[in-house]
Structures are given as C-alpha cells and as structure tokens.
C-alpha positions as CSV (number, residue, x, y, z in Angstrom):
1,X,-43.5,14.4,37.4
2,X,-41.6,17.4,36.0
3,X,-39.1,17.1,38.8
4,X,-38.4,13.4,37.9
5,X,-38.1,14.2,34.2
6,X,-35.6,17.0,35.0
7,X,-33.5,14.6,37.2
8,X,-33.5,12.1,34.3
9,X,-32.3,14.7,31.8
10,X,-29.5,15.9,34.1
11,X,-28.4,12.4,34.8
12,X,-28.4,11.5,31.1
13,X,-26.3,14.6,30.2
14,X,-23.7,14.0,32.9
15,X,-23.4,10.3,31.9
16,X,-23.0,11.1,28.3
17,X,-20.4,13.8,29.1
18,X,-18.4,11.3,31.1
19,X,-18.5,8.7,28.3
20,X,-17.4,11.3,25.7
21,X,-14.6,12.6,28.0
22,X,-13.3,9.0,28.4
23,X,-13.4,8.5,24.6
24,X,-11.3,11.6,23.9
25,X,-8.8,10.8,26.6
26,X,-8.4,7.3,25.3
27,X,-8.2,8.4,21.7
28,X,-5.4,11.0,22.5
29,X,-3.3,8.3,24.2
30,X,-3.3,5.9,21.3
31,X,-0.1,7.2,19.7
32,X,2.3,5.6,17.4
33,X,5.1,7.5,19.1
34,X,5.4,10.3,21.6
35,X,8.3,11.7,19.6
36,X,9.6,10.6,16.2
37,X,11.4,7.5,17.6
38,X,10.1,7.0,21.2
39,X,8.0,4.3,22.9
40,X,4.5,3.5,21.6
41,X,1.4,3.6,23.6
42,X,-0.7,0.4,23.9
43,X,-3.8,0.4,21.7
44,X,-7.3,-0.1,23.1
45,X,-9.2,0.3,19.8
46,X,-9.4,-2.4,17.1
47,X,-8.5,-1.7,13.5
48,X,-11.2,-0.5,11.2
49,X,-12.3,-3.6,9.2
50,X,-11.7,-4.0,5.5
51,X,-14.9,-3.4,3.5
52,X,-14.5,-6.7,1.7
53,X,-12.3,-9.6,2.6
54,X,-9.5,-10.5,0.2
55,X,-10.1,-13.5,-2.1
56,X,-8.2,-16.6,-1.1
57,X,-5.6,-18.0,-3.5
58,X,-6.3,-21.4,-5.0
59,X,-3.0,-23.4,-5.0
60,X,-2.5,-26.8,-6.5
61,X,-0.2,-28.9,-4.4
62,X,2.3,-31.4,-5.8
63,X,-0.3,-34.2,-5.3
64,X,-2.7,-32.3,-7.6
65,X,-5.2,-31.4,-4.8
66,X,-6.3,-27.8,-4.2
67,X,-5.7,-25.9,-1.0
68,X,-6.6,-22.4,-0.1
69,X,-3.7,-20.2,0.8
70,X,-5.0,-17.0,2.3
71,X,-3.4,-13.6,2.1
72,X,-2.6,-14.1,5.8
73,X,0.2,-16.5,5.0
74,X,2.0,-13.8,3.0
75,X,1.4,-11.2,5.7
76,X,2.7,-13.6,8.2
77,X,5.9,-14.2,6.1
78,X,6.4,-10.4,6.0
79,X,5.8,-10.1,9.8
80,X,8.3,-12.9,10.5
81,X,11.0,-11.2,8.4
82,X,10.7,-7.7,9.8
83,X,13.9,-6.6,11.5
84,X,13.8,-5.9,15.3
85,X,14.2,-2.2,14.6
86,X,11.0,-2.1,12.5
87,X,12.4,-2.0,8.9
88,X,12.3,-4.6,6.2
89,X,15.9,-5.2,5.3
90,X,16.2,-6.1,1.6
91,X,19.3,-8.2,1.9
92,X,19.4,-8.7,5.7
93,X,15.9,-10.3,6.1
94,X,17.4,-13.7,5.9
95,X,18.8,-13.1,9.4
96,X,15.2,-13.6,10.6
97,X,14.8,-17.0,9.0
98,X,14.3,-20.2,10.8
99,X,15.9,-23.3,9.3
100,X,17.1,-23.0,5.8
101,X,17.4,-19.3,5.0
102,X,15.1,-17.7,2.4
103,X,16.5,-16.7,-1.0
104,X,16.3,-13.8,-3.4
105,X,17.6,-10.8,-1.5
106,X,17.4,-7.2,-2.8
107,X,19.5,-4.0,-2.8
108,X,20.0,-2.1,0.6
109,X,19.4,1.4,-0.9
110,X,15.7,0.4,-1.3
111,X,15.0,-0.5,2.3
112,X,12.9,2.6,3.0
113,X,10.7,1.9,0.0
114,X,10.4,-1.8,0.8
115,X,9.4,-0.9,4.4
116,X,6.7,1.4,3.0
117,X,5.4,-1.3,0.6
118,X,5.4,-4.0,3.4
119,X,3.4,-1.7,5.6
120,X,1.0,-1.0,2.8
121,X,0.5,-4.8,2.4
122,X,-0.9,-4.8,5.9
123,X,-2.8,-1.5,5.7
124,X,-4.5,-2.4,2.4
125,X,-5.9,-5.5,4.2
126,X,-7.4,-3.5,7.0
127,X,-4.7,-3.8,9.7
128,X,-3.3,-0.8,11.5
129,X,-1.0,-0.1,14.4
130,X,-4.2,-0.4,16.6
131,X,-5.0,-3.9,15.5
132,X,-5.0,-6.5,18.3
133,X,-5.2,-9.7,16.3
134,X,-2.4,-12.2,17.0
135,X,-1.3,-14.9,14.5
136,X,1.1,-17.6,15.6
137,X,2.4,-15.4,18.3
138,X,2.7,-12.2,16.1
139,X,0.5,-9.2,16.7
140,X,0.1,-7.4,13.4
141,X,-0.6,-4.1,15.2
142,X,2.9,-4.3,16.8
143,X,4.5,-5.1,13.4
144,X,2.9,-2.0,11.8
145,X,3.7,0.1,14.9
146,X,7.4,-0.7,14.6
147,X,7.4,-0.1,10.9
148,X,5.8,3.3,11.3
149,X,8.2,4.3,14.0
150,X,11.2,3.3,11.9
151,X,10.0,5.3,8.9
152,X,9.3,8.4,11.1
153,X,12.7,8.0,12.6
154,X,14.3,8.3,9.1
155,X,12.5,11.6,8.4
156,X,14.8,14.7,8.1
157,X,14.0,18.2,9.2
158,X,12.8,19.2,5.7
159,X,10.3,16.3,5.6
160,X,12.3,14.0,3.4
161,X,12.3,10.3,4.5
162,X,15.8,8.9,4.1
163,X,19.0,10.4,2.8
164,X,19.3,12.3,-0.5
165,X,18.9,10.1,-3.6
166,X,15.9,7.8,-4.1
167,X,12.7,9.9,-3.9
168,X,11.0,6.7,-4.9
169,X,11.7,5.5,-1.4
170,X,10.2,8.7,0.0
171,X,7.0,8.4,-2.0
172,X,6.4,4.8,-0.9
173,X,7.0,5.7,2.7
174,X,4.8,8.7,2.5
175,X,2.0,6.7,1.0
176,X,2.2,4.3,4.0
177,X,2.2,7.2,6.5
178,X,-0.8,8.9,4.8
179,X,-2.8,5.7,4.7
180,X,-2.0,4.9,8.3
181,X,-3.2,8.3,9.3
182,X,-6.3,8.1,7.1
183,X,-7.3,4.8,8.7
184,X,-6.8,5.9,12.3
185,X,-6.7,9.7,12.4
186,X,-3.9,9.4,14.9
187,X,-2.6,12.9,15.5
188,X,1.0,11.6,16.1
189,X,1.2,10.3,12.5
190,X,-0.4,13.5,11.1
191,X,2.6,15.8,11.3
192,X,5.2,13.4,9.8
193,X,2.7,12.5,7.1
194,X,2.0,16.2,6.2
195,X,5.7,17.0,6.1
196,X,6.4,14.1,3.8
197,X,3.5,15.2,1.6
198,X,4.9,18.8,1.5
199,X,8.3,17.4,0.5
200,X,6.8,15.6,-2.5
201,X,4.9,18.8,-3.6
202,X,8.0,21.0,-3.2
203,X,10.6,18.7,-4.8
204,X,9.6,18.6,-8.4
205,X,12.1,19.9,-10.8
206,X,11.4,22.9,-13.1
207,X,10.0,20.5,-15.8
208,X,7.4,19.3,-13.3
209,X,8.6,15.8,-12.5
210,X,10.7,14.1,-9.8
211,X,14.2,13.0,-10.7
212,X,15.5,10.0,-8.9
213,X,19.3,9.7,-8.9
214,X,21.4,7.7,-9.5
215,X,18.9,5.6,-11.6
216,X,17.3,8.4,-13.6
217,X,15.5,7.4,-16.8
218,X,12.1,8.2,-18.4
219,X,10.6,4.9,-17.4
220,X,11.5,5.4,-13.7
221,X,10.4,9.0,-13.8
222,X,6.9,7.8,-14.8
223,X,7.0,5.2,-12.0
224,X,7.9,7.8,-9.5
225,X,5.2,10.1,-10.7
226,X,2.7,7.3,-10.2
227,X,3.7,6.6,-6.6
228,X,3.8,10.4,-5.9
229,X,0.3,10.8,-7.1
230,X,-0.8,7.8,-5.1
231,X,0.7,9.4,-2.0
232,X,-0.8,12.8,-2.7
233,X,-4.2,11.4,-3.3
234,X,-4.1,9.3,-0.2
235,X,-3.0,12.4,1.7
236,X,-5.9,14.3,0.3
237,X,-8.4,11.6,1.1
238,X,-7.0,11.5,4.7
239,X,-7.8,15.2,5.0
240,X,-4.2,16.3,5.0
241,X,-3.5,19.5,3.1
242,X,-3.0,18.6,-0.5
243,X,-4.1,21.1,-3.1
244,X,-5.8,19.7,-6.2
245,X,-3.5,21.8,-8.3
246,X,-0.5,19.7,-7.1
247,X,-2.3,16.5,-8.4
248,X,-3.2,18.2,-11.6
249,X,0.3,19.3,-12.3
250,X,1.7,15.8,-11.7
251,X,-1.0,14.3,-13.9
252,X,-0.2,16.8,-16.7
253,X,3.4,15.7,-16.6
254,X,2.5,12.0,-16.9
255,X,0.0,12.7,-19.7
256,X,2.8,14.6,-21.6
257,X,5.5,12.0,-21.1
258,X,3.9,8.6,-20.9
259,X,4.2,6.3,-23.9
260,X,1.5,4.1,-25.4
261,X,2.7,0.8,-24.0
262,X,0.2,-1.2,-21.8
263,X,2.5,-0.5,-18.8
264,X,2.4,3.3,-19.3
265,X,-1.3,3.1,-20.2
266,X,-2.2,1.4,-16.9
267,X,-0.3,4.1,-14.9
268,X,-1.9,6.9,-16.9
269,X,-5.4,5.4,-16.5
270,X,-5.0,5.0,-12.7
271,X,-3.6,8.6,-12.3
272,X,-6.3,10.0,-14.5
273,X,-9.1,8.5,-12.6
274,X,-7.6,9.2,-9.2
275,X,-7.1,12.9,-10.0
276,X,-10.2,13.6,-12.1
277,X,-12.6,11.1,-10.4
278,X,-14.2,10.4,-13.8
279,X,-14.5,7.1,-15.6
280,X,-15.7,8.6,-18.9
281,X,-13.8,9.5,-22.0
282,X,-12.3,7.8,-25.1
283,X,-8.8,7.5,-23.6
284,X,-10.0,5.4,-20.8
285,X,-12.2,3.3,-23.0
286,X,-9.4,2.6,-25.5
287,X,-6.9,2.1,-22.6
288,X,-9.2,-0.6,-21.1
289,X,-9.3,-2.4,-24.4
290,X,-5.5,-2.3,-24.6
291,X,-5.2,-3.7,-21.1
292,X,-7.7,-6.4,-21.9
293,X,-5.6,-7.4,-24.9
294,X,-2.5,-7.5,-22.7
295,X,-3.6,-10.2,-20.2
296,X,-0.7,-12.4,-19.1
297,X,-0.8,-15.2,-21.6
298,X,2.3,-17.2,-20.6
299,X,2.2,-19.8,-17.9
300,X,4.6,-19.6,-15.0
301,X,7.1,-22.0,-16.5
302,X,7.4,-19.7,-19.6
303,X,7.9,-16.7,-17.3
304,X,10.6,-18.5,-15.4
305,X,12.5,-19.1,-18.7
306,X,12.2,-15.5,-19.9
307,X,12.0,-13.6,-16.6
308,X,9.5,-11.3,-18.1
309,X,6.7,-11.4,-15.6
310,X,5.8,-7.9,-14.4
311,X,4.3,-7.8,-10.9
312,X,4.0,-4.0,-10.9
313,X,2.1,-4.0,-14.3
314,X,-0.3,-6.6,-12.9
315,X,-0.8,-4.3,-9.9
316,X,-1.4,-1.1,-11.8
317,X,-3.3,-2.9,-14.5
318,X,-5.7,-4.5,-12.1
319,X,-6.1,-1.1,-10.4
320,X,-6.9,0.6,-13.7
321,X,-9.4,-2.1,-14.6
322,X,-11.0,-2.1,-11.2
323,X,-11.5,1.7,-11.2
324,X,-12.7,1.8,-14.8
325,X,-15.2,-1.1,-14.7
326,X,-18.6,-0.2,-13.2
327,X,-20.2,-2.5,-10.7
328,X,-22.4,-4.1,-13.5
329,X,-19.5,-4.6,-15.9
330,X,-16.9,-6.7,-14.1
331,X,-16.4,-9.4,-16.7
332,X,-13.1,-8.1,-18.1
333,X,-11.8,-7.4,-14.6
334,X,-12.5,-11.0,-13.6
335,X,-10.7,-12.3,-16.8
336,X,-7.7,-10.1,-15.9
337,X,-7.6,-11.5,-12.4
338,X,-7.9,-15.1,-13.6
339,X,-5.0,-14.6,-16.0
340,X,-2.5,-13.3,-13.4
341,X,-3.7,-15.6,-10.6
342,X,-2.6,-18.5,-12.8
343,X,0.9,-17.2,-12.5
344,X,0.8,-15.9,-8.9
345,X,-0.6,-19.2,-7.5
346,X,2.4,-21.0,-8.9
347,X,4.9,-18.6,-7.3
348,X,3.6,-18.6,-3.8
349,X,5.5,-21.0,-1.5
350,X,3.0,-23.5,0.0
351,X,5.4,-25.7,2.0
352,X,4.3,-25.1,5.6
353,X,7.6,-26.6,6.9
354,X,9.7,-24.0,5.0
355,X,10.6,-20.5,6.1
356,X,9.6,-19.5,2.6
357,X,5.9,-20.4,3.3
358,X,3.6,-17.6,2.2
359,X,6.2,-15.6,0.3
360,X,6.4,-15.1,-3.5
361,X,9.3,-15.9,-5.7
362,X,10.8,-12.9,-7.4
363,X,13.0,-14.6,-10.0
364,X,10.4,-14.4,-12.8
365,X,9.6,-10.7,-12.3
366,X,11.5,-8.0,-14.2
367,X,10.9,-5.4,-11.4
368,X,12.1,-7.5,-8.4
369,X,15.8,-7.2,-8.9
370,X,16.1,-4.3,-6.4
371,X,13.5,-5.5,-4.0
372,X,13.8,-9.2,-4.1
373,X,11.5,-11.5,-2.2
374,X,10.2,-8.8,0.1
375,X,9.1,-6.7,-2.9
376,X,7.5,-9.6,-4.7
377,X,5.5,-10.6,-1.7
378,X,4.4,-7.1,-0.7
379,X,3.3,-6.0,-4.2
380,X,1.4,-9.3,-4.8
381,X,-0.5,-8.9,-1.5
382,X,-1.3,-5.3,-2.5
383,X,-2.6,-6.6,-5.9
384,X,-5.0,-9.0,-4.2
385,X,-6.2,-6.1,-2.0
386,X,-6.9,-3.6,-4.8
387,X,-10.6,-3.7,-4.0
388,X,-10.0,-2.0,-0.7
389,X,-7.9,0.9,-1.9
390,X,-9.5,4.3,-2.1
391,X,-13.1,3.1,-1.9
392,X,-14.3,6.8,-2.0
393,X,-12.4,7.9,-5.1
394,X,-15.5,8.6,-7.1
395,X,-17.8,9.6,-4.2
396,X,-16.3,13.0,-3.4
397,X,-17.0,12.4,0.3
398,X,-13.6,13.3,1.6
399,X,-12.2,16.8,2.2
400,X,-10.8,18.2,-1.0
401,X,-8.8,21.5,-0.4
402,X,-8.0,23.8,-3.2
C-alpha cells in the first residue's frame, strides 16, 4: 500500500513539473518582438477578458427604427484603417479606404499619439496582441501586435518615443505600452515600457510640468500632465518601477495650475483619485456637482452649428464621475452617460455599405482638429470603455513602489 502511494506521489510530481515547464516555455515564446522591430511570435494564449462588456450604442436609423451598433464596429473601422507598417496615419489613413474615401484627416505630427490612442481603444476593451478573435477577416491580436511593434520601433535610446517635440505623443504611446504589458506581462514589452516611463519622470522642467513645443500653452500643459499621470499610474499598476513621489509631484503641479472650469475640474478629479486612491473630500464632492451641472445639453445639430462638442471632456468627465460615484450611487453617472450618448449616437456612421461605417465624425468636436476621424473614433470608444480602466485603483492590490 505504501509503495503504491509513493509511486502515485512521484508520478504526480513529475507530471506537474512537465506541465509547469511547458507553461513557462510557452509563455516566454509569446513575444511582441524579438528586438524592437523584428518579427512577432505567434500567440497561443487568449486575451484576458474584460470584466464587463461595453454597452451597445442605440442608434436611430433614417427610417426611425433602432439598431444596436456595438463597439466592435468602431474597432473594426480602426483596424481597417491601420497602415501596413502598424501605425495609424492621421492624414494617410484614407489610403486604406475601400470605395469612397473617408473624410476628416488630421495632422501628421500627431501620428504617434494617435497610434497610442487607437491601441488603447482595443486594449480598454480587453483585446491584446495575444487575442485570437477574427472579425471579417481581421485578427485584432495582429492589429495590436503591429501597432506595438511600430511604437517600439520609434523609441530612441533615451526612452523617448518619436522625435523631439510633442511629449503628448510620448505620453499616449507610453500609456499604450504600459497597459499592454500590464494585461499580458510580456517581458519583451516590459523594457520599452519602463524606458518610456523613465523618460516621462525625467523630462519635467524645473517648474514641475512638461512643456510641449511648438504648441505650448497652459491648457495643453494640463492636458499633457493628465496623460502623463495616466501613463505613470498604469505603469505603477503593471508593476513597472514608478515611485509614488513622481505621481504626487505631477498631481501637485496640476492642483497648483488647473483652473475652475468643468474641463479642468474633471482632469483634476481624475488625477486626484488616481494618485491618492481616495474618493472623500469637499473638493471631489463640489467637483462632482459642477460636472453634473455641466452635462451636454445641446443636441447634435446644435453642436454641428457651433463646433463646440468636447469629446475629451466627455471622456475625462465620465472617468471622474465613474471613479467618484460609489456602486450604490450611480444615478448621476447614468444621467451623464445618457446626455453624451445622445450626441455620440448621432455621430457614428451606421451605413454598412460605406467605408465610414463604425467611425465617428470629428467635425463637431473642438479637440479633433489635429487628430481628425481617427482621434474622434478612438477617444469615443475609450469613453464607452471607462468601466474597464484601472479596476483596482482603490483596492491597493497592485505593487506600489516608493
């Protein structure tokens, strides 16, 4: 009896050891790149699923009936308009069109940032470079893989992604790398992501902020600080080396320089909760009241006439409301969502015969002049996926180096 039991134990240990060895060998071979711009290994592991599925968009058709246009149609539009080299080209994406070309191009100097945003649209919805799902012949994992490779190939020796100039581009690309690493723990993404994080930390000016030339102004400085904190926080939650003091210094600069507008308030609320992991305090309470009073009240036609829709504010505003509202107090968040959905649903293209299908019009948005249709589509998809971003912000379950 004892002999049989001993044989069983030895067999179990050997079998378990073989399984674990196979797991680690397989994991180590699932790279995005062997070198910064080399071939990609084929994935054998599915993407980690999103904790909750994105809400479908209710769209009224010209006949008055309602159809459900899922987030997937927008992701598919982004996938179809990715350049063969992996980037999203702000003014060259029309070369990927079929039939009548899409409209509303952007400015080439923002291509790195737009590529980062486009990747985040996929990552926020639970897809990674390991995903195997195929939609109409397009494998989203391959789309993300090419995008990550392109971003890594733009990284310089000092960690900066892209040429000197727009650090906004670098922050958005860094956020995409950090999120991709956090979702997959792929070691071949880790080093580029860490270098990009280090560049953000080391590139502040003596006053504590990031200057973006040639478009330097206070409003853009605050926007850059927001995306920098987002990238640093994502890096920290992905267990990259990000000292809390770096986040606190950036938050202190925003607190000192942000104005009292709803737009600045949304940014400051988001950054405050991301860094401090605390929903309490008079500032947040008063800020939430201000945001509630700042719901989009115009209809889409009015925004088209004035061009004053603000997709980024609706993104940061929803994020602030989502983080602030507790699970048993979601009423105001739902009202916020309902208000901007009324505009978003009129700006998505629902003609399945058009190359525009699934994309969002940028003409009504004050922030889309540089990014065009790619920016409008990516930031809107990210807005719909707010619920899946940083689910552990307040739990303290991730590594937090000091």
